[in-house]
N, C-alpha and C positions, 0 to 999 in steps of 0.2 A: 504494500500500499503505500503510495506516495503523498506528501502533504501538499505537493503542487496542484493547483487547478487552474486553467486557463481561463482568463476574465472574460473570454468569450462566450463562455458557459454560465456565467454568473447570472443567477435569475434576478429579475427588476425587483426592487424593494417594495414590500408591499407597505399600506396604510398600516395596517395592525400587524405586529410582530407578537407572539407568545412563546415564551420559552421556559423549560423546566431542566433541572439538573438531575443526573443519574449518578450514583456512584457503583462501581462493581466491588461486591464482596469478595468475588473469585475472578481475577484475570485470566484464570485458566478457560473461563466460560466466555470470554471476550468475543471470540469469533463466532459463538453461537448467538450472541446478543447483536453483533452487527447484522449478520446474516438475516436474523428475524426482523430486525428494524428496517433493513432495506426493503424486504418484500413487503412488509406493511406500508411504508412510505411510498412505494411503488404504487401501491393499490389506491391509498388515499390521493395521491397527486393525479392519478387517472380517473377516479371517479368523482372527484369533488372539484371541479373547475374553478378557478378564481382563489384556489387556496394550495398550498405546498408543504411538505414536512422534509426537514432535513436534518440529518444527524451530524454533530460536529464532536470533536475530541480534542481534550484540552491538551495544550502544546508548551505553554509557559505559564507561570503563576501557581496560586494555591491549590487550583483544580487541574493541574497537568496529569494526563493519564486518565481522566475521567471523563465524562460524556455530558453533552448537553444537546436537548432537543429543540429545533425551532420549528414553529407552526407559523406560517405566515399568511395573510388574507390580503386581496388586493385593495380590498377597502372594508371601511367600518361596516357598510351596508352586507357586504359579502359574510363577514363574520356574524353579524346578527342573523342573516339568513339560516346558517349552518347551525348556530347557537343562539337562538333566541331566547330572552329572559322570559321565565315561565311566569306570568302572572297569576293571581288568584283566579280560578275557573278557566284557566287554559291549560289544557292537558297534554298537547303536543306542540303546537307552535310551527311556524311556517319551517319547512326545511328538516324536521326531526325524521320523519320516515325516511327520507332520502339518506340521512346521515346513519341511521342505525341499520340501513340495508348494506352500508358499506362496512360499518363495524362488524356486521355478521359475516361478510365475506373475508375481511380480515382474520376473524377469530377462526374462521373455518380452515385458512390455509396456514396460520401459525399456532392456533390454539391460544392465543393471548392477544386481546384488543390493546394494542400498543398505546393508546392515548389515556387508559386509566390503569394499566397494571403492568408491572414489572416482575418477571418471574422471581422466585424464590433466592437465585443466585445475584441477584441484582437489589441495590436499595435506592428506592425513590426517595431524593432529598428535598424535592420541592415540587409542589403542583404547578400547572402553568398559571403565569401571571399574564395576561393579556394588557400590552401596551399600545398607544398608538403613537405615532411619529408626529412629533411637533414639528411645524412648518412643512407638512409634507407636499402641500402644492406648489410650494418654492423651489421644490430640488428639479435638478435637470438630471434627467436620465440615473437615479439612484438605482444603484444594485447592492445586493448582499454578496459580500466577496468570498473568495476561496478561504481567506482567514479573518476571523473576527475576533475583537476583543471586548469583553463585557464587563461593567461594572456597575453596581447599585450605588445609586447617589442620594445620600440623606441631607435634604436641603434645609436650611435654617427655617424655623417657624416665621411666618409674616414675610418672608423673603420670595416665596414661591413665584408671584407675578413679575418681579425684577428679574429673576433667574431664567424664566420663560422666555420674557423679551430679550436678554442678553442671548439666550441661546439661538432664537430665531433670527435676530438681526445682526449677530456678531459672528458668534461660532460657527454656524451650519455654512453660511456663504464664505467666509474665509477659508475653512478647512477644504470645501470642494473647490475653490479656485487655485488655490497656491500650492498644494502638493499632491500632484497627479499620482492617482493610484490609491490613495488613502482618504477617506472621509469619515466625519464623525456625524451620527444619528443622535438626536436627543428624544429619550422614550418617556411618555407620561403614562402610569398605570390607569387602565381603565376598568379591568374586574381582576378579581383575585386576591393573593395574599398581599400585593404592594400596590394596591389602588391607591391613586392619588400621590403616588411617589415616583420617583424619577430613577432613570438608568441611562447610561451614555454607552452606545455601541459605535465602536471604532471598526470601519471594514477596510480591508485591503483586498485589492483584485487578486492577489495571489500570496501564498506563504513566501515566494521570491521577494515580493514587494515589501512585505512587513521586515524580513531579512535585511532588505536595502536600507530601509530608513532605520530600523534597530536591530544592529547585528548581534546583540546580545541583551538580555534584559536589563532595562534600566541605561541602555547606552544608545547614543544616536550617531549615526554615520559622520564622520568628519567632514565629509563631502559637502553635507547640506545642513550643519549644525547651525550655522549663522541663521539661514533662512528659518530653519524650524524654531529656534529660540524667538526669532521675531514673531511668526505665527502664534507660538504658546503664549509670549506676553501679552499679545493683543488679545487672546482668547481665554485666558486664565479665569476660570469661575471659583477658585478656591474661596473667596471671600463669601461666597454664598452658601458654602457647605458647612456641616457640623464636622466633619472630617474627610482625609483625603483616602478614599478606598484604592485598593490596587486593582489592575485588571487581571482577567485571565483569559489568555490567548486561546482560541480553538480554530482547528483546521478542519475543513469540510472532509468526511469520509466519504470516498467515492462508492 
């Protein structure tokens, strides 16, 4: 398995991104988990248009060697179609029958409905949190790269509106324009454990591009360090945060 993924094959970034982490209890079962998940993801991606599932594996950071599942939807409306909020008196909701039919197909193929269950040899460390991408409409041809870095962000109470404005007006457009092949997306929790909380997703078109900018953890390529520091200084949002969390880098599992 190689970490490289051609940027030409990178999917278009959806307006809604849901992710969860999965820890392997036994790495001897890793190939089984990857095989089952890829089968399940292929079914979901074929049968539920407008959504996609992708498996990533930790490459650097505190979760190196562990997994992250990304479920992406082209729009909030598409997410709501497949996962409607069930109000009082609403027993099914639009899209439920179609979704459950695909879930049954996944279960038949691998004996495991991947979106809710992880086999005994794995430990699910978090349910999905649905995030929408702040300023999605202003992005130009956004993609979910072959290597991504994710960190949860804890914004100081009362500074949420300022943080969002700074992200949309400064962070996102600056990173999109000045450092080719690397982008930052700001996510806001819409449903789940981290509803109303934030996350940052740094997307690289490939593992090679990440290695070009950051040859080693916490190091910047000397060839572009001045340009990088200029961008970082302009987009530094640490003043809005309670603490500075670290990224975990994940590469897409082919």
